[in-house]
C-alpha positions, 0 to 999 in steps of 0.5 A: 502548504497543506498537510505534505508539510506536517510529519506524523508522529512516530507512534502513529507510523508504529501503530499502523505499521503494526496493524497492516502487518497483523493483518497481512500475516493473519491473511497468510497464515489462514489455513486455506490455499485460496485466502492465502493466494488472495492476500498474495494477489492483493499485496502484489496489485497495491504495489504494482499497480499503482506506478504501472497505471501512471507509467502509461500516462506520465508523459501526457499527465505528469507525475500525479500519484503520491506514495503517502496518499 
């Protein structure tokens, strides 16, 4: 097995979740409207793009995207 069977420590998960939340909230708290719109567009792209792109080729290549990486 590789690193897929080694769980991350709870403190590491809490740290990264707080770091990402701070970045997102900082971007959404920006005064300029286009900065807030850019943050929303990036969040939508990060959430929607990977499964959409895999869905187009899943019948030929199978499931290759892993949520962990």
